[in-house]
N, C-alpha and C positions, 0 to 999 in steps of 0.2 A: 358330341353330346350337347344338350341344350339346357337353357334356363326355363324355369317354370312359366314365366310370363311371356316368353317368346315362342315356346314350343306348342302351346295349346291354344288353338283358335277360340274366339269368344263363343262361336256358335256350336262348338262340338261338345259331345259328352266326354268328360275327362275325369281321370281318377288318380289320386295319390293313395297308395296302400301303406298303412302303418306296418312297420317291421320291427320286432324286438331283436337287438344284437344278441348273439349267442352268449351263453354263460361260460364259455371256454373255447378251446381250439377246434371243437367239433363244429364244422360249418354246414352240417346237414340242414339246420333250420333255414339257412340262407338259400339253399337249393330248393327247399319246399316253398319258400316265399316267391322265388323266381318263377314259379309256375302260374302265378296270378298275372292276368293280362292287363296290368296296370300301366298307365303312361309314365308314372314316376313311383318309385319306392321311397317312402319317407322313414328314414332310420331314426328310431327313438333314442333317447338319452337315458341309459340306466333305469329302465322302467321298474317300478317297485322299489327304487333306491337299492337295487341289487348290483353286485359286482358283475359287470359284463364287458364284452369287447367294446372299446371306445367307438363312438358313433362315426368318426371320420374313417377309421380303419374298416369298420363294417360296411359303410357306404361304398368305399373303394372296392372291397371284395365282392359285394353284391353286384355292383356295376360290371365288374369283370366277368362274373359268372352268368349274369343274365343278359348282358348287352343292353340293358334299359337305363334310362336316366334315374338319378337319385337326388334326394335331399338328405342332409344330415342335421341333427339337432344338437344344439349346445345349451347348457343350463348355466345361468349366472351363479347358482347356489354354490358350486364346488370349486371354482377357479377365480383367481384374481385377474386383473386386467392384463398383466403381462402374459399369464398362461393362456387366457382366452385368445388374445391376438396372435400369440405364437401358434396355437392350435389352428387358427384360420390360415396362417401362412403355410402350415403343413398341408392343409386341405387344398390350398391353391396349387401347391407343388404337385399334388396328385391329380390335378385337373378337375376337382369338384367345384361346382358352380352355384349350388343352392344350399343355403343354410337357413334353418328355422331356429328362432330364438325363443327360449322359455325361461321362466324363473326357476323352475324345479320345485317339487313338493317340499315343504319344510320338514325338517327332522322333528319327530315328536319326542316326548319326554324320555322314553326308554332308549332312544337312539343317540341322544346328544353326547353320551359318554364315549361312544365309539367313533363319532364323526361330528365335525363342526361345519356349519354353513359359512361361506365366505361372503357372498352377495356384494362383491365389490362394485358391480354394476346393477342397476335395475334393468329389466328387459328393454324398456324404452331407451335408456342410456346406452345399452349394448348395441341396439339397432343403430343409434346415431353414430356410435364409434365405428361400426362396420361401414356405414356410409362415408365416414371420414377416411377410412382405409381405402375405400374405392376411389377417393380423391387423392390418395397417396400420402396420408398423414396418420401416424400411429397415435397411441393414447398420450404420449409425451409431447405431441406436437412436432415430432421429428419426421422429416420426409422419408418415405419408403423408396428404395431403389426402383421398385416396380409396384404401381398401385394394384390392389386387388380388384376383382370384378365379380362380386357376389350378387346373386339375386337373393333378396332377404325376405323370409317369411316370418310372420308373427302369429300368435295364437289368441283366440277369443273364447271366453267362457260365458255362454249365454244362460247358464244356470244362475248367474249373479244378476244383481239389479242393473238393468240397462241404463239407468241414470248414471251409474258409475262406469259400466263396461263400455258403453258407446263412446263417451269422451276419451277413455283410455285407448280404445281402438284408433280413434282419430289421432291421438298423440303418437301412437306407434307408426301410423301412416305418415304423419308429418316428419317423424324422425328418419323415415327412409324405407319402411316396409313396402315391399312390392306386391305381396299377396298375404292373405289371411287364411287361417285354418281354425275351425271351431271345434270345441269339444263335441262329443256325440250328442245328437239331437233326436228326439222321438216325435217331434211335432214341427212340421214345416212352418206353422204359424209363427214360431219363435224366430225363424230366420227373417220373415217379413217384418216382424216387430223390431228386430235389431236394425234392419236397413232403414226403417222409418225413424227410429230413435237416433240413429247415426246422423241422418240428414237434418233432423230437427235440432239436435244439440250441437252439431258441428257447423251447421249453416250450409252444408253442401252434401250432395249425394256421394256415397262411397265410390271411389274411382279405381280401386284395385280389385282384382279377382278374389272371391271367397270360395274356399273349399269347405262344404258343409259336412260336418261329422256324421257319417253313416255307420251306425253300430250293426254288427252281425252277431246276433245272439246265439247262445247255445244253452241248452237246459242245464248242463253241468258246469257252465262257465261262470266267470265273475261278471258282474254287471256294475256299471257306473252310471249314476243318475237314477231318476225314478222311472222305471219301466212301466209304461201304461198297462192297466189291468188287462185289456184285451190282448196285448202282446204276451203278457205273462201267462194268460190262460191258453193261448195258442201253443206256447212252448210246453205247457203241462200236458196238452193233448197230442204231443209228439209232432207238431208241425215243425218243419225244418226252419231253422233260423235264417237260412239263405232266402227262403220264400218270404218271410216276414220283412227282411231287409229290402227285397225287391219291391214289395208293396209300398214301403216307405219311400224308396227312391222314386217310384212313379208319382207319389204325392208331391215330391219336390219338383219333378219335371213339370207337373201341372201348373206350378207357380213360376215356371220359366227359369228354374235353377238347375244347372246341368254340370256343376263341378262338385266332386265328392271326395272326401277324405274317408276312405274305407278303413274301418277298425275291425280286424278279424277277432273272433272271440279269444279270450284268455282262458286256457284250460288248466286242469290240475298240473301242478309242477311248473307252471309258467309257460307251458307249451302254447303255441298259437294255432288257431284253426284256419290256416291258410287255404285249405281245400274249400271251406265254406265261402271264403272271400272270392276264390276263383270262380265258384259257381255264380255268385252274385254279379260279378263283372261280366262274365261271359253272357249271362242271360240279359243283362242290361244292354249290351252291345247288339243283341238281336232284336231289341224293341223297335 
């Protein structure tokens, strides 16, 4: 199995496909996801703040069932430093090599009585701590018997002010992130603006790979971010979300951007539209 930054050549079209862990022991959703011809499957961490199979276990099972490489996501919100680093050692024992660090959506007013955030690390601090574990040192400064060897991913939200987000991305890279993944984008110009802002505010061009968030829409699915009016109208006219996503992918390719974080639609009941994602990836590989 491989690491994200070692397995995907710079010149090749490559995909990470977002996967939601099952909400129980029924693993059919993992089998459905496995049909997507993605280079890596990126296992989310408790999407929607719902109780789901933990991301490490889900990543291990999906890798077994699909034979494909995987990343697993960990959120700082829910575990302290001891728990997070222990989780990483468990992932290492299972042979998992790629971790994506997120903060985790905050609990809102009506949720705080049922669960409390921990936030013992910020995402940047957690990235730095994984880098230290890769050097053989845990959060207490104690030497590990065997260093970890994780490829570390970090997330970027281009919906926020780039004056804030670009320096934050730089700090994550400086802390040890090996690749970045963006939230879903509807305009490739945002990607270009981010790269320019990163270079301007950090003083250097971004040197790690970026996987641009590619939304696959569905008329009945949930949407995140502001869907452009033309795309929304296409959906109302029954145009397939996979076709809309493919047009958007081509626009990214025209700008020389060939790495994508494919986000299948979220359907009623939390189901994922992996079939639509499969159609997008297969059509893109035929271009």
